[in-house]
C-alpha positions, 0 to 999 in steps of 0.5 A: 856815416848817415848823419852830419855834413861832408866837405866837398873839395873841387880842385882845378888847375886855377881854382879850389871850390869847397863846400859843406854838403848835407846828407840830402846833397844840398850844398849849404855853403861854399868858398872859392880860392886860387890854386897854386898849381905851379908851386911846390907840393906843400904850397898846393896842400896849404891852398886846399887846407885854407879852402877847407878851413874857410868852409868849416868856419862858416858851418853851424856849431851843431854840424858834425864833420864826417869826412872830406871828399876831393875831386882832382884832375887825374891821373890819380889812384882812387884806392890810395888817394894818391895824385899821380901826375896830372898835367894841370897840377904839376905841383903834385907828382905821386902825392898822397893827397888823401893821407895828408889832408886826413892828417890835417883834419883827422877825418876820413878823406877820399879822392876821385876823378871829377867826372866820376864823382859827379856821376856818383852825386847824380846817382845818390841825390840827382837826376839818376837817383833810383837807377843802378847803371848810369852813364854820366857826361859833363860836356863843357870846356872838355868832356868828362864821363863817369860810369856807375855799374850796379850802383858802384863807380867803374874804375877798370883795372888800374882806376883809369877807366871811364875816359869816354871824352877821348873815344875817337869818333873821326879818325881823320879829325883834328888832334885832341889835347890828349894826343889822339885824333878825332876824340869827341872832346875835340869835336863837341866840347865848348871850345870845339863849338866855338872853333867851328863857328869861327870857321863858318863865320869866315865864309858867311859874313852875315852871321849875327855872331860877328856883332856878338863878338864885337867884330872879333871873330876869334872871340866867338864862344859856344855861349854866343852860338847858343844865343844866336841859334835861338835867335834864328842865325843860320850859321849858329844853327848849323853849328849846333846841328853838327854838334847834335849829330856828333854827340848822338853818334858818340852816345850811340856807341855808348849805348851799344857798349854799356846799355845803361839804365839812364844817360845824364848830361851835365855841363854848359854844352849839355844845357845848350843841348837840353832843348834838343833832347828829342832830336838827339834821341831820334838820331842815336837810334840810328847810330846803334845796333841796340834794339831798345835805345828808346827805352833809355831815358836821357836827363839833364844833371841836377848839379851844374856849377856845384857838380864837383863839390857835390860829387866830392861829398858823395864819395863819403855819403 
């Protein structure tokens, strides 16, 4: 399967992003459609089919379709392509998505968790190319992670492994949406950064974050924190520093557990942390017992908004 193109489909609770990806990992064309997550199973399938058809209609006549890769929220079974019971996609319960899409388009179809697939894309075409053992994290609205072991995605016994975003780092921390307390996701994701900034602004009315949010403290976002920090705002800088501390502590645990060849940071918050990678590395050296953390490079992911599309396509490459 070395020639032709693959369609990559990234399914979320509200959208479907689909794109045509070549053998070098370039997203040639892409489309975006709404996902009818709270309708019936067949309506959800029809929405996916519509997105795929739209992409194929924009492909060049000489492009031979080799297969379709799909990223979906879990839980799912990557071996069978069955969507089990994702909270964000209530339309599907034990739904054989890979089989049904393959029947419609008569090509091989693979389904995978979005962070796992994005990790694979970075190994095949992106920032982790040339490395065999990779830890990938997408830090944004949530924190997703993917583990590549000796060039192969690590799924664990049942396919549910790799939920690094729900590793607890503070037993007294806030309760995460997953039900656990003190997960790194509830402490260092985009919404967590925004919440921490909002709380600090309540105590320090001099922050420029208030003006950025039009006076509505509850409207402060992580993007505003990033911008205000760059402009020297003390509150924003404190929030960013706390986030770096948390991520460094978490990555120290990852290094002790996995000792990967490389760590890849993706997502909007990762882009925010990119200028501070030196500080992040320095801090995690004191957060792990591994004697060689300085030998593990930390790199920023190649794929940002197109990570799901590229990741899905990587499943067939």
